[in-house]
N, CA, C, O and the ligand as a Tripos MOL2 file, in Angstrom:
@<TRIPOS>MOLECULE
protein
  281   279    71     0     0
PROTEIN
NO_CHARGES

@<TRIPOS>ATOM
      1 N           0.7790   17.4460  -12.8110 N.3       1 MET1
      2 CA          1.3410   16.1690  -13.2830 C.3       1 MET1
      3 C           2.2350   15.5630  -12.2680 C.2       1 MET1
      4 O           3.0370   16.1940  -11.5790 O.2       1 MET1
      5 N           2.0040   14.1270  -12.2310 N.am      2 PRO2
      6 CA          2.7150   13.3170  -11.1840 C.3       2 PRO2
      7 C           4.2310   13.2560  -11.7270 C.2       2 PRO2
      8 O           4.5000   13.4500  -12.9120 O.2       2 PRO2
      9 N           5.1770   12.9730  -10.7580 N.am      3 LEU3
     10 CA          6.4740   12.9490  -10.8920 C.3       3 LEU3
     11 C           6.9610   11.7070  -10.7420 C.2       3 LEU3
     12 O           7.1040   11.3300   -9.5790 O.2       3 LEU3
     13 N           7.2870   10.8890  -11.7010 N.am      4 TYR4
     14 CA          7.8290    9.6040  -11.5030 C.3       4 TYR4
     15 C           9.2850    9.5880  -11.4730 C.2       4 TYR4
     16 O           9.9450   10.5160  -11.9420 O.2       4 TYR4
     17 N           9.8830    8.3950  -10.8480 N.am      5 GLU5
     18 CA         11.2310    8.1720  -10.6960 C.3       5 GLU5
     19 C          11.6060    6.9420  -11.7000 C.2       5 GLU5
     20 O          10.9040    5.9320  -11.7620 O.2       5 GLU5
     21 N          12.6480    7.1070  -12.3890 N.am      6 TYR6
     22 CA         13.0700    6.0110  -13.2440 C.3       6 TYR6
     23 C          14.3960    5.6200  -12.8640 C.2       6 TYR6
     24 O          15.0260    6.4150  -12.1670 O.2       6 TYR6
     25 N          15.0030    4.3910  -13.2450 N.am      7 ARG7
     26 CA         16.3130    4.1190  -12.9980 C.3       7 ARG7
     27 C          16.8420    3.3900  -14.4520 C.2       7 ARG7
     28 O          16.2400    2.4880  -15.0350 O.2       7 ARG7
     29 N          17.9250    3.9230  -14.8150 N.am      8 CYS8
     30 CA         18.4510    3.2720  -15.9230 C.3       8 CYS8
     31 C          19.2100    1.8410  -15.7040 C.2       8 CYS8
     32 O          20.0090    1.6980  -14.7790 O.2       8 CYS8
     33 N          18.9780    1.0580  -16.3900 N.am      9 ASN9
     34 CA         19.6410   -0.3580  -16.0780 C.3       9 ASN9
     35 C          21.0260   -0.5560  -16.9770 C.2       9 ASN9
     36 O          21.6530   -1.6150  -16.9800 O.2       9 ASN9
     37 N          21.4020    0.5870  -17.7170 N.am     10 GLU10
     38 CA         22.7000    0.6270  -18.4360 C.3      10 GLU10
     39 C          23.6580    1.2840  -17.6210 C.2      10 GLU10
     40 O          24.6920    0.6950  -17.3070 O.2      10 GLU10
     41 N          23.4140    2.4820  -17.2320 N.am     11 CYS11
     42 CA         24.5020    3.2190  -16.5150 C.3      11 CYS11
     43 C          24.1540    3.4350  -15.0470 C.2      11 CYS11
     44 O          24.9970    3.9520  -14.3140 O.2      11 CYS11
     45 N          22.8590    3.0390  -14.5320 N.am     12 GLY12
     46 CA         22.5530    3.1290  -13.2280 C.3      12 GLY12
     47 C          21.9900    4.4390  -12.7860 C.2      12 GLY12
     48 O          21.6620    4.6060  -11.6110 O.2      12 GLY12
     49 N          21.8670    5.3740  -13.6900 N.am     13 ASP13
     50 CA         21.4070    6.6780  -13.2230 C.3      13 ASP13
     51 C          20.0950    6.7470  -12.8730 C.2      13 ASP13
     52 O          19.3280    6.0170  -13.5010 O.2      13 ASP13
     53 N          19.6230    7.4940  -11.9690 N.am     14 GLU14
     54 CA         18.4620    7.7400  -11.4090 C.3      14 GLU14
     55 C          17.9380    9.0370  -11.8690 C.2      14 GLU14
     56 O          18.6880   10.0110  -11.7970 O.2      14 GLU14
     57 N          16.6430    9.1850  -12.3740 N.am     15 PHE15
     58 CA         16.2050   10.4630  -12.8380 C.3      15 PHE15
     59 C          14.8720   10.4690  -12.5340 C.2      15 PHE15
     60 O          14.2110    9.4430  -12.3730 O.2      15 PHE15
     61 N          14.3420   11.8750  -12.4280 N.am     16 GLU16
     62 CA         12.7260   11.9510  -12.2320 C.3      16 GLU16
     63 C          12.1630   12.6170  -13.5540 C.2      16 GLU16
     64 O          12.6880   13.5450  -14.1700 O.2      16 GLU16
     65 N          11.1230   12.0320  -13.8290 N.am     17 LYS17
     66 CA         10.4290   12.7960  -15.0190 C.3      17 LYS17
     67 C           8.9610   13.0700  -14.6650 C.2      17 LYS17
     68 O           8.2710   12.2670  -14.0370 O.2      17 LYS17
     69 N           8.5100   14.3200  -15.1330 N.am     18 ARG18
     70 CA          6.9680   14.5520  -14.9050 C.3      18 ARG18
     71 C           6.4070   14.2040  -16.2330 C.2      18 ARG18
     72 O           6.8110   14.6760  -17.2960 O.2      18 ARG18
     73 N           5.4380   13.3350  -16.0970 N.am     19 VAL19
     74 CA          4.5990   12.8600  -17.3180 C.3      19 VAL19
     75 C           3.1320   12.9880  -16.9740 C.2      19 VAL19
     76 O           2.6410   12.9300  -15.8470 O.2      19 VAL19
     77 N           2.5200   13.1700  -18.1140 N.am     20 SER20
     78 CA          1.0500   13.2080  -17.9360 C.3      20 SER20
     79 C           0.4070   11.7660  -17.7060 C.2      20 SER20
     80 O           1.0440   10.7170  -17.6190 O.2      20 SER20
     81 N          -0.7710   11.8920  -17.6350 N.am     21 PHE21
     82 CA         -1.5410   10.5820  -17.3390 C.3      21 PHE21
     83 C          -1.4190    9.6710  -18.5270 C.2      21 PHE21
     84 O          -1.2570    8.4520  -18.4780 O.2      21 PHE21
     85 N          -1.5310   10.5220  -19.7510 N.am     22 SER22
     86 CA         -1.6290    9.8000  -21.0480 C.3      22 SER22
     87 C          -0.2920    9.1190  -21.3660 C.2      22 SER22
     88 O          -0.2960    8.1420  -22.1160 O.2      22 SER22
     89 N           0.8950    9.5960  -20.8190 N.am     23 GLU23
     90 CA          2.2280    9.0350  -21.0390 C.3      23 GLU23
     91 C           2.7760    8.3820  -19.8840 C.2      23 GLU23
     92 O           3.9710    8.0940  -19.8200 O.2      23 GLU23
     93 N           1.8800    8.1150  -18.8870 N.am     24 SER24
     94 CA          2.4000    7.3770  -17.7490 C.3      24 SER24
     95 C           3.0340    5.9430  -17.8350 C.2      24 SER24
     96 O           3.8930    5.4860  -17.0800 O.2      24 SER24
     97 N           2.3730    5.2540  -19.0280 N.am     25 ASP25
     98 CA          2.9210    3.9320  -19.2590 C.3      25 ASP25
     99 C           4.0730    3.9550  -20.2060 C.2      25 ASP25
    100 O           4.6210    2.9050  -20.5410 O.2      25 ASP25
    101 N           4.5190    5.3050  -20.7190 N.am     26 ARG26
    102 CA          5.7160    5.2110  -21.6220 C.3      26 ARG26
    103 C           6.9110    5.3850  -20.8450 C.2      26 ARG26
    104 O           7.0530    6.2010  -19.9340 O.2      26 ARG26
    105 N           7.8710    4.4550  -21.3210 N.am     27 ILE27
    106 CA          9.1430    4.5190  -20.5430 C.3      27 ILE27
    107 C          10.3010    5.4250  -21.2950 C.2      27 ILE27
    108 O          10.7990    5.1530  -22.3880 O.2      27 ILE27
    109 N          10.5710    6.3970  -20.5870 N.am     28 PRO28
    110 CA         11.5760    7.4700  -21.0700 C.3      28 PRO28
    111 C          12.8830    6.9890  -21.2090 C.2      28 PRO28
    112 O          13.3320    6.0600  -20.5380 O.2      28 PRO28
    113 N          13.5310    7.6330  -22.1070 N.am     29 ALA29
    114 CA         15.0640    7.2920  -22.3200 C.3      29 ALA29
    115 C          15.9500    7.8700  -21.3770 C.2      29 ALA29
    116 O          15.7200    9.0490  -21.1100 O.2      29 ALA29
    117 N          16.9600    7.2970  -20.7760 N.am     30 CYS30
    118 CA         17.8850    7.7740  -20.0770 C.3      30 CYS30
    119 C          18.5400    9.1500  -20.3010 C.2      30 CYS30
    120 O          19.1070    9.3020  -21.3830 O.2      30 CYS30
    121 N          18.5410   10.1210  -19.4690 N.am     31 PRO31
    122 CA         19.0300   11.3670  -20.0170 C.3      31 PRO31
    123 C          20.5360   11.4490  -20.0570 C.2      31 PRO31
    124 O          21.0940   12.4210  -20.5660 O.2      31 PRO31
    125 N          21.2380   10.3850  -19.4980 N.am     32 LYS32
    126 CA         22.6900   10.5360  -19.5690 C.3      32 LYS32
    127 C          23.1580    9.5410  -20.7720 C.2      32 LYS32
    128 O          23.9240    9.9950  -21.6220 O.2      32 LYS32
    129 N          22.7360    8.2700  -20.8550 N.am     33 CYS33
    130 CA         23.2210    7.4140  -21.9940 C.3      33 CYS33
    131 C          22.2210    7.2210  -23.0270 C.2      33 CYS33
    132 O          22.5420    6.5610  -24.0150 O.2      33 CYS33
    133 N          20.9780    7.7390  -22.9300 N.am     34 GLU34
    134 CA         19.8940    7.7710  -23.8930 C.3      34 GLU34
    135 C          19.3890    6.3300  -24.2220 C.2      34 GLU34
    136 O          18.7350    6.0200  -25.2170 O.2      34 GLU34
    137 N          19.8260    5.4590  -23.1650 N.am     35 SER35
    138 CA         19.3600    4.0710  -23.2990 C.3      35 SER35
    139 C          17.7780    4.0560  -23.0170 C.2      35 SER35
    140 O          17.2900    4.8330  -22.1980 O.2      35 SER35
    141 N          17.0990    3.2470  -23.6470 N.am     36 GLN36
    142 CA         15.7470    2.9820  -23.2790 C.3      36 GLN36
    143 C          15.4620    1.8270  -22.3950 C.2      36 GLN36
    144 O          14.3260    1.3990  -22.1900 O.2      36 GLN36
    145 N          16.6380    1.3030  -21.8410 N.am     37 ASN37
    146 CA         16.6600    0.3250  -20.8270 C.3      37 ASN37
    147 C          16.4420    0.8770  -19.5290 C.2      37 ASN37
    148 O          17.3110    0.7960  -18.6600 O.2      37 ASN37
    149 N          15.3240    1.4420  -19.3340 N.am     38 THR38
    150 CA         14.9440    2.0330  -18.0050 C.3      38 THR38
    151 C          13.8220    1.5750  -17.3520 C.2      38 THR38
    152 O          12.9160    1.1600  -18.0750 O.2      38 THR38
    153 N          13.6560    1.5480  -16.1120 N.am     39 GLN39
    154 CA         12.5150    1.1190  -15.4620 C.3      39 GLN39
    155 C          11.8710    2.1540  -14.4590 C.2      39 GLN39
    156 O          12.5740    2.9590  -13.8470 O.2      39 GLN39
    157 N          10.6780    2.1020  -14.3390 N.am     40 LYS40
    158 CA          9.9590    3.0920  -13.3420 C.3      40 LYS40
    159 C          10.1910    2.3810  -11.9640 C.2      40 LYS40
    160 O          10.0670    1.1750  -11.7490 O.2      40 LYS40
    161 N          10.5440    3.3370  -11.0910 N.am     41 LYS41
    162 CA         10.9910    2.8610   -9.7530 C.3      41 LYS41
    163 C           9.6810    2.8360   -9.0340 C.2      41 LYS41
    164 O           8.8210    3.6550   -9.3580 O.2      41 LYS41
    165 N           9.4530    1.9620   -8.0830 N.am     42 LEU42
    166 CA          8.4610    2.0130   -7.0180 C.3      42 LEU42
    167 C           8.6790    3.2740   -6.3530 C.2      42 LEU42
    168 O           9.8100    3.7570   -6.3120 O.2      42 LEU42
    169 N           7.6620    3.8590   -5.8170 N.am     43 SER43
    170 CA          7.5980    5.0120   -5.0080 C.3      43 SER43
    171 C           8.5830    4.8080   -3.8890 C.2      43 SER43
    172 O           8.6350    3.7750   -3.2220 O.2      43 SER43
    173 N           9.5190    6.0660   -3.6900 N.am     44 ARG44
    174 CA         10.5010    5.8990   -2.7250 C.3      44 ARG44
    175 C           9.8350    6.1160   -1.2230 C.2      44 ARG44
    176 O          10.3980    5.8550   -0.1600 O.2      44 ARG44
    177 N           8.5600    6.6310   -1.3810 N.am     45 VAL45
    178 CA          7.8450    6.8490   -0.1250 C.3      45 VAL45
    179 C           7.9190    5.5040    0.7030 C.2      45 VAL45
    180 O           8.1290    5.5480    1.9150 O.2      45 VAL45
    181 N           7.7510    4.3520    0.0590 N.am     46 ILE46
    182 CA          7.6790    3.0640    0.6790 C.3      46 ILE46
    183 C           8.8810    2.8900    1.4480 C.2      46 ILE46
    184 O           8.8580    2.6610    2.6570 O.2      46 ILE46
    185 N          10.0080    3.0020    0.7150 N.am     47 SER47
    186 CA         11.4270    2.7140    1.4820 C.3      47 SER47
    187 C          11.6260    3.6260    2.3990 C.2      47 SER47
    188 O          12.0850    3.1920    3.4550 O.2      47 SER47
    189 N          11.3750    5.0610    2.3170 N.am     48 LEU48
    190 CA         11.6080    6.0550    3.2510 C.3      48 LEU48
    191 C          10.6810    5.7960    4.5440 C.2      48 LEU48
    192 O          11.0560    6.0500    5.6890 O.2      48 LEU48
    193 N           9.4390    5.2650    4.2180 N.am     49 GLY49
    194 CA          8.4980    4.9900    5.4180 C.3      49 GLY49
    195 C           8.9820    4.0910    6.3420 C.2      49 GLY49
    196 O           8.7350    4.2440    7.5380 O.2      49 GLY49
    197 N           9.6860    3.1130    5.9060 N.am     50 THR50
    198 CA         10.2550    2.1070    6.7890 C.3      50 THR50
    199 C          11.2150    2.8460    7.7380 C.2      50 THR50
    200 O          11.3460    2.5030    8.9130 O.2      50 THR50
    201 N          11.8190    3.7770    7.2350 N.am     51 LEU51
    202 CA         12.7620    4.5320    8.1590 C.3      51 LEU51
    203 C          12.1930    5.4440    9.2700 C.2      51 LEU51
    204 O          12.8320    5.8010   10.2600 O.2      51 LEU51
    205 N          10.8580    5.7940    8.9750 N.am     52 SER52
    206 CA         10.0980    6.5320   10.1130 C.3      52 SER52
    207 C          10.9980    7.8520   10.3820 C.2      52 SER52
    208 O          11.1300    8.2690   11.5330 O.2      52 SER52
    209 N          11.5250    8.4040    9.4350 N.am     53 SER53
    210 CA         12.0960    9.5650    9.6490 C.3      53 SER53
    211 C          11.3090   10.8570    9.8190 C.2      53 SER53
    212 O          11.6950   11.8730   10.3980 O.2      53 SER53
    213 N          10.1920   10.6580    9.2450 N.am     54 GLY54
    214 CA          9.1780   11.9460    9.5050 C.3      54 GLY54
    215 C           9.3510   13.0490    8.3260 C.2      54 GLY54
    216 O           8.9060   14.1960    8.3730 O.2      54 GLY54
    217 N          10.1250   12.4430    7.2080 N.am     55 THR55
    218 CA         10.2150   13.2980    6.0570 C.3      55 THR55
    219 C           9.4630   12.9170    4.9190 C.2      55 THR55
    220 O           9.7100   13.3690    3.8010 O.2      55 THR55
    221 N           8.5390   12.0930    5.1540 N.am     56 VAL56
    222 CA          7.9830   11.3080    3.9750 C.3      56 VAL56
    223 C           6.9400   12.0990    3.2700 C.2      56 VAL56
    224 O           6.8160   12.0490    2.0470 O.2      56 VAL56
    225 N           6.2280   12.7930    4.0020 N.am     57 SER57
    226 CA          4.9370   13.7320    3.5000 C.3      57 SER57
    227 C           5.3790   14.9510    2.4610 C.2      57 SER57
    228 O           4.6270   15.5050    1.6590 O.2      57 SER57
    229 N           6.5830   15.1890    2.6460 N.am     58 SER58
    230 CA          7.1130   16.1700    1.7620 C.3      58 SER58
    231 C           7.1490   16.0290    0.4040 C.2      58 SER58
    232 O           6.8480   16.9420   -0.3640 O.2      58 SER58
    233 N           7.5720   14.7150   -0.0080 N.am     59 SER59
    234 CA          7.5640   14.4430   -1.3800 C.3      59 SER59
    235 C           6.2310   13.8570   -1.9500 C.2      59 SER59
    236 O           6.0600   13.8130   -3.1680 O.2      59 SER59
    237 N           5.3560   13.4420   -1.1380 N.am     60 SER60
    238 CA          4.1730   12.7450   -1.6730 C.3      60 SER60
    239 C           2.9390   13.2070   -0.9050 C.2      60 SER60
    240 O           2.5910   12.6650    0.1440 O.2      60 SER60
    241 N           2.3700   14.1010   -1.3980 N.am     61 SER61
    242 CA          1.0780   14.8750   -0.8830 C.3      61 SER61
    243 C          -0.2800   14.2050   -1.5240 C.2      61 SER61
    244 O          -1.3890   14.7240   -1.3900 O.2      61 SER61
    245 N          -0.0640   13.0900   -2.1740 N.am     62 SER62
    246 CA         -1.2070   12.7110   -2.7700 C.3      62 SER62
    247 C          -2.0230   11.8060   -1.8650 C.2      62 SER62
    248 O          -3.1460   11.4200   -2.1880 O.2      62 SER62
    249 N          -1.5220   11.5280   -0.9000 N.am     63 CYS63
    250 CA         -2.1820   10.8280    0.3190 C.3      63 CYS63
    251 C          -2.8330    9.4660   -0.0560 C.2      63 CYS63
    252 O          -3.9180    9.0520    0.3540 O.2      63 CYS63
    253 N          -1.9570    8.8290   -0.9270 N.am     64 GLY64
    254 CA         -2.4530    7.3280   -1.2990 C.3      64 GLY64
    255 C          -3.5260    7.2530   -2.3060 C.2      64 GLY64
    256 O          -4.2120    6.2390   -2.4400 O.2      64 GLY64
    257 N          -3.6740    8.2860   -2.9940 N.am     65 SER65
    258 CA         -4.7260    8.3400   -3.9710 C.3      65 SER65
    259 C          -4.2690    8.0870   -5.5350 C.2      65 SER65
    260 O          -4.9440    8.4180   -6.5100 O.2      65 SER65
    261 N          -3.0420    7.4600   -5.5730 N.am     66 ARG66
    262 CA         -2.4570    7.3780   -6.8680 C.3      66 ARG66
    263 C          -3.3030    6.1840   -7.4740 C.2      66 ARG66
    264 O          -3.9310    5.4220   -6.7400 O.2      66 ARG66
    265 N          -3.2870    6.0660   -8.8130 N.am     67 GLY67
    266 CA         -3.8550    5.3410   -9.6790 C.3      67 GLY67
    267 C          -5.4860    5.2730   -9.6900 C.2      67 GLY67
    268 O          -6.1940    4.2990   -9.9470 O.2      67 GLY67
    269 N          -5.8120    6.4030   -9.3880 N.am     68 GLY68
    270 CA         -7.2040    6.5640   -9.4120 C.3      68 GLY68
    271 C          -7.9820    7.1300  -10.6750 C.2      68 GLY68
    272 O          -9.1970    7.2220  -10.8500 O.2      68 GLY68
    273 N          -6.9390    7.4790  -11.4930 N.am     69 PHE69
    274 CA         -7.2450    7.8740  -12.7930 C.3      69 PHE69
    275 C          -7.0890    6.9350  -13.9440 C.2      69 PHE69
    276 O          -6.0050    6.3530  -13.9800 O.2      69 PHE69
    277 N          -7.8500    6.6950  -14.7860 N.am     70 SER70
    278 CA         -7.5640    5.7640  -15.8150 C.3      70 SER70
    279 C          -8.6170    6.0480  -17.0090 C.2      70 SER70
    280 O          -8.5850    5.3680  -18.0350 O.2      70 SER70
    281 ZN         21.6170    5.3380  -18.4770 Zn       71 ZN71
@<TRIPOS>BOND
     1     1     2 1
     2     2     3 1
     3     3     4 2
     4     3     5 am
     5     5     6 1
     6     6     7 1
     7     7     8 2
     8     7     9 am
     9     9    10 1
    10    10    11 1
    11    11    12 2
    12    11    13 am
    13    13    14 1
    14    14    15 1
    15    15    16 2
    16    15    17 am
    17    17    18 1
    18    18    19 1
    19    19    20 2
    20    19    21 am
    21    21    22 1
    22    22    23 1
    23    23    24 2
    24    23    25 am
    25    25    26 1
    26    26    27 1
    27    27    28 2
    28    27    29 am
    29    29    30 1
    30    30    31 1
    31    31    32 2
    32    31    33 am
    33    33    34 1
    34    34    35 1
    35    35    36 2
    36    35    37 am
    37    37    38 1
    38    38    39 1
    39    39    40 2
    40    39    41 am
    41    41    42 1
    42    42    43 1
    43    43    44 2
    44    43    45 am
    45    45    46 1
    46    46    47 1
    47    47    48 2
    48    47    49 am
    49    49    50 1
    50    50    51 1
    51    51    52 2
    52    51    53 am
    53    53    54 1
    54    54    55 1
    55    55    56 2
    56    55    57 am
    57    57    58 1
    58    58    59 1
    59    59    60 2
    60    59    61 am
    61    61    62 1
    62    62    63 1
    63    63    64 2
    64    63    65 am
    65    65    66 1
    66    66    67 1
    67    67    68 2
    68    67    69 am
    69    69    70 1
    70    70    71 1
    71    71    72 2
    72    71    73 am
    73    73    74 1
    74    74    75 1
    75    75    76 2
    76    75    77 am
    77    77    78 1
    78    78    79 1
    79    79    80 2
    80    79    81 am
    81    81    82 1
    82    82    83 1
    83    83    84 2
    84    83    85 am
    85    85    86 1
    86    86    87 1
    87    87    88 2
    88    87    89 am
    89    89    90 1
    90    90    91 1
    91    91    92 2
    92    91    93 am
    93    93    94 1
    94    94    95 1
    95    95    96 2
    96    95    97 am
    97    97    98 1
    98    98    99 1
    99    99   100 2
   100    99   101 am
   101   101   102 1
   102   102   103 1
   103   103   104 2
   104   103   105 am
   105   105   106 1
   106   106   107 1
   107   107   108 2
   108   107   109 am
   109   109   110 1
   110   110   111 1
   111   111   112 2
   112   111   113 am
   113   113   114 1
   114   114   115 1
   115   115   116 2
   116   115   117 am
   117   117   118 1
   118   118   119 1
   119   119   120 2
   120   119   121 am
   121   121   122 1
   122   122   123 1
   123   123   124 2
   124   123   125 am
   125   125   126 1
   126   126   127 1
   127   127   128 2
   128   127   129 am
   129   129   130 1
   130   130   131 1
   131   131   132 2
   132   131   133 am
   133   133   134 1
   134   134   135 1
   135   135   136 2
   136   135   137 am
   137   137   138 1
   138   138   139 1
   139   139   140 2
   140   139   141 am
   141   141   142 1
   142   142   143 1
   143   143   144 2
   144   143   145 am
   145   145   146 1
   146   146   147 1
   147   147   148 2
   148   147   149 am
   149   149   150 1
   150   150   151 1
   151   151   152 2
   152   151   153 am
   153   153   154 1
   154   154   155 1
   155   155   156 2
   156   155   157 am
   157   157   158 1
   158   158   159 1
   159   159   160 2
   160   159   161 am
   161   161   162 1
   162   162   163 1
   163   163   164 2
   164   163   165 am
   165   165   166 1
   166   166   167 1
   167   167   168 2
   168   167   169 am
   169   169   170 1
   170   170   171 1
   171   171   172 2
   172   171   173 am
   173   173   174 1
   174   174   175 1
   175   175   176 2
   176   175   177 am
   177   177   178 1
   178   178   179 1
   179   179   180 2
   180   179   181 am
   181   181   182 1
   182   182   183 1
   183   183   184 2
   184   183   185 am
   185   185   186 1
   186   186   187 1
   187   187   188 2
   188   187   189 am
   189   189   190 1
   190   190   191 1
   191   191   192 2
   192   191   193 am
   193   193   194 1
   194   194   195 1
   195   195   196 2
   196   195   197 am
   197   197   198 1
   198   198   199 1
   199   199   200 2
   200   199   201 am
   201   201   202 1
   202   202   203 1
   203   203   204 2
   204   203   205 am
   205   205   206 1
   206   206   207 1
   207   207   208 2
   208   207   209 am
   209   209   210 1
   210   210   211 1
   211   211   212 2
   212   211   213 am
   213   213   214 1
   214   214   215 1
   215   215   216 2
   216   215   217 am
   217   217   218 1
   218   218   219 1
   219   219   220 2
   220   219   221 am
   221   221   222 1
   222   222   223 1
   223   223   224 2
   224   223   225 am
   225   225   226 1
   226   226   227 1
   227   227   228 2
   228   227   229 am
   229   229   230 1
   230   230   231 1
   231   231   232 2
   232   231   233 am
   233   233   234 1
   234   234   235 1
   235   235   236 2
   236   235   237 am
   237   237   238 1
   238   238   239 1
   239   239   240 2
   240   239   241 am
   241   241   242 1
   242   242   243 1
   243   243   244 2
   244   243   245 am
   245   245   246 1
   246   246   247 1
   247   247   248 2
   248   247   249 am
   249   249   250 1
   250   250   251 1
   251   251   252 2
   252   251   253 am
   253   253   254 1
   254   254   255 1
   255   255   256 2
   256   255   257 am
   257   257   258 1
   258   258   259 1
   259   259   260 2
   260   259   261 am
   261   261   262 1
   262   262   263 1
   263   263   264 2
   264   263   265 am
   265   265   266 1
   266   266   267 1
   267   267   268 2
   268   267   269 am
   269   269   270 1
   270   270   271 1
   271   271   272 2
   272   271   273 am
   273   273   274 1
   274   274   275 1
   275   275   276 2
   276   275   277 am
   277   277   278 1
   278   278   279 1
   279   279   280 2
@<TRIPOS>SUBSTRUCTURE
     1 MET1         2 RESIDUE 1 A MET
     2 PRO2         6 RESIDUE 1 A PRO
     3 LEU3        10 RESIDUE 1 A LEU
     4 TYR4        14 RESIDUE 1 A TYR
     5 GLU5        18 RESIDUE 1 A GLU
     6 TYR6        22 RESIDUE 1 A TYR
     7 ARG7        26 RESIDUE 1 A ARG
     8 CYS8        30 RESIDUE 1 A CYS
     9 ASN9        34 RESIDUE 1 A ASN
    10 GLU10       38 RESIDUE 1 A GLU
    11 CYS11       42 RESIDUE 1 A CYS
    12 GLY12       46 RESIDUE 1 A GLY
    13 ASP13       50 RESIDUE 1 A ASP
    14 GLU14       54 RESIDUE 1 A GLU
    15 PHE15       58 RESIDUE 1 A PHE
    16 GLU16       62 RESIDUE 1 A GLU
    17 LYS17       66 RESIDUE 1 A LYS
    18 ARG18       70 RESIDUE 1 A ARG
    19 VAL19       74 RESIDUE 1 A VAL
    20 SER20       78 RESIDUE 1 A SER
    21 PHE21       82 RESIDUE 1 A PHE
    22 SER22       86 RESIDUE 1 A SER
    23 GLU23       90 RESIDUE 1 A GLU
    24 SER24       94 RESIDUE 1 A SER
    25 ASP25       98 RESIDUE 1 A ASP
    26 ARG26      102 RESIDUE 1 A ARG
    27 ILE27      106 RESIDUE 1 A ILE
    28 PRO28      110 RESIDUE 1 A PRO
    29 ALA29      114 RESIDUE 1 A ALA
    30 CYS30      118 RESIDUE 1 A CYS
    31 PRO31      122 RESIDUE 1 A PRO
    32 LYS32      126 RESIDUE 1 A LYS
    33 CYS33      130 RESIDUE 1 A CYS
    34 GLU34      134 RESIDUE 1 A GLU
    35 SER35      138 RESIDUE 1 A SER
    36 GLN36      142 RESIDUE 1 A GLN
    37 ASN37      146 RESIDUE 1 A ASN
    38 THR38      150 RESIDUE 1 A THR
    39 GLN39      154 RESIDUE 1 A GLN
    40 LYS40      158 RESIDUE 1 A LYS
    41 LYS41      162 RESIDUE 1 A LYS
    42 LEU42      166 RESIDUE 1 A LEU
    43 SER43      170 RESIDUE 1 A SER
    44 ARG44      174 RESIDUE 1 A ARG
    45 VAL45      178 RESIDUE 1 A VAL
    46 ILE46      182 RESIDUE 1 A ILE
    47 SER47      186 RESIDUE 1 A SER
    48 LEU48      190 RESIDUE 1 A LEU
    49 GLY49      194 RESIDUE 1 A GLY
    50 THR50      198 RESIDUE 1 A THR
    51 LEU51      202 RESIDUE 1 A LEU
    52 SER52      206 RESIDUE 1 A SER
    53 SER53      210 RESIDUE 1 A SER
    54 GLY54      214 RESIDUE 1 A GLY
    55 THR55      218 RESIDUE 1 A THR
    56 VAL56      222 RESIDUE 1 A VAL
    57 SER57      226 RESIDUE 1 A SER
    58 SER58      230 RESIDUE 1 A SER
    59 SER59      234 RESIDUE 1 A SER
    60 SER60      238 RESIDUE 1 A SER
    61 SER61      242 RESIDUE 1 A SER
    62 SER62      246 RESIDUE 1 A SER
    63 CYS63      250 RESIDUE 1 A CYS
    64 GLY64      254 RESIDUE 1 A GLY
    65 SER65      258 RESIDUE 1 A SER
    66 ARG66      262 RESIDUE 1 A ARG
    67 GLY67      266 RESIDUE 1 A GLY
    68 GLY68      270 RESIDUE 1 A GLY
    69 PHE69      274 RESIDUE 1 A PHE
    70 SER70      278 RESIDUE 1 A SER
    71 ZN71       281 GROUP 0 **** ****
């Protein structure tokens, strides 16, 4: 199962949630304040990639094959 990152717009908490493909469009509630005003973050691999720190591949081994299933 893919691991998505979400950010709560209410309390600013960031959390990760493992969801199946059938649930990938569902927005989970914030684990802290239980608000559903959360949004899926774009992959942090993109922001880390700009730093070229060399630790990118550890969190994402999908090799750019995301979105291939529907
Ligand atoms: Zn929250």
